[in-house]
C-alpha positions as CSV (number, residue, x, y, z in Angstrom):
1,X,-48.1,60.8,-300.9
2,X,-45.2,59.7,-298.7
3,X,-45.4,60.2,-294.8
4,X,-42.9,62.1,-292.8
5,X,-41.8,60.1,-289.9
6,X,-40.6,62.0,-286.8
7,X,-38.0,60.5,-284.8
8,X,-37.3,61.4,-281.0
9,X,-34.0,63.2,-280.5
10,X,-31.0,61.2,-279.7
11,X,-28.1,61.7,-277.2
12,X,-26.2,62.6,-280.4
13,X,-28.8,64.9,-281.6
14,X,-29.4,66.6,-278.5
15,X,-27.1,69.3,-277.0
16,X,-24.8,67.5,-274.4
17,X,-26.4,67.9,-270.7
18,X,-23.7,67.8,-267.9
19,X,-24.2,65.1,-265.7
20,X,-25.8,66.8,-262.9
21,X,-28.2,68.2,-265.3
22,X,-29.1,64.5,-266.5
23,X,-29.5,63.7,-263.1
24,X,-31.7,66.6,-262.6
25,X,-33.9,65.7,-265.4
26,X,-34.3,62.1,-264.6
27,X,-35.8,63.0,-261.2
28,X,-37.9,65.8,-262.8
29,X,-39.2,63.4,-265.2
30,X,-39.9,60.6,-262.8
31,X,-42.4,63.1,-261.4
32,X,-40.2,64.3,-258.4
33,X,-40.6,67.8,-256.9
34,X,-38.2,70.6,-257.1
35,X,-37.7,70.1,-253.2
36,X,-37.8,66.2,-253.3
37,X,-35.1,66.7,-256.3
38,X,-33.2,69.0,-254.0
39,X,-33.0,66.9,-251.2
40,X,-32.4,63.5,-253.0
41,X,-29.5,65.2,-254.9
42,X,-28.0,67.2,-251.9
43,X,-28.8,70.7,-253.2
44,X,-30.6,73.9,-252.8
45,X,-34.3,74.2,-254.6
46,X,-32.5,77.2,-256.4
47,X,-29.8,75.3,-258.0
48,X,-32.3,72.5,-259.1
49,X,-34.1,75.4,-260.8
50,X,-31.1,76.7,-262.2
51,X,-30.4,73.3,-263.8
52,X,-33.8,73.0,-265.3
53,X,-33.5,76.6,-266.9
54,X,-30.4,75.6,-268.4
55,X,-31.8,72.4,-269.7
56,X,-34.7,74.2,-271.1
57,X,-32.5,76.6,-272.6
58,X,-30.2,73.7,-274.3
59,X,-33.3,71.8,-275.4
60,X,-35.1,74.8,-276.4
61,X,-38.2,73.5,-274.1
62,X,-40.6,75.5,-272.2
63,X,-42.4,73.4,-269.9
64,X,-42.2,70.2,-267.7
65,X,-44.4,68.3,-269.9
66,X,-41.6,68.7,-272.8
67,X,-39.0,68.1,-270.2
68,X,-40.2,64.9,-269.6
69,X,-41.1,63.9,-273.1
70,X,-37.4,64.4,-274.0
71,X,-36.1,62.5,-271.1
72,X,-38.1,59.5,-272.4
73,X,-36.6,60.2,-276.0
74,X,-33.5,60.4,-274.6
75,X,-33.6,57.3,-272.4
76,X,-33.1,58.9,-269.2
């Protein structure tokens, strides 16, 4: 019986994220709120939300915990 190994996604395997999407994901994965992220990036909370919706769609992720896990796997 062989065990199947699950490897984390690498940047080459994951859909390309725009630089601002990557930055947004880093902030959220670090535990910052939408408001904190928006203030740090000089954006509105609506823009942060839009970036996160696009990231979730690209990575087929539905919640923040999975976003955080993916950020770690991508080395962000």
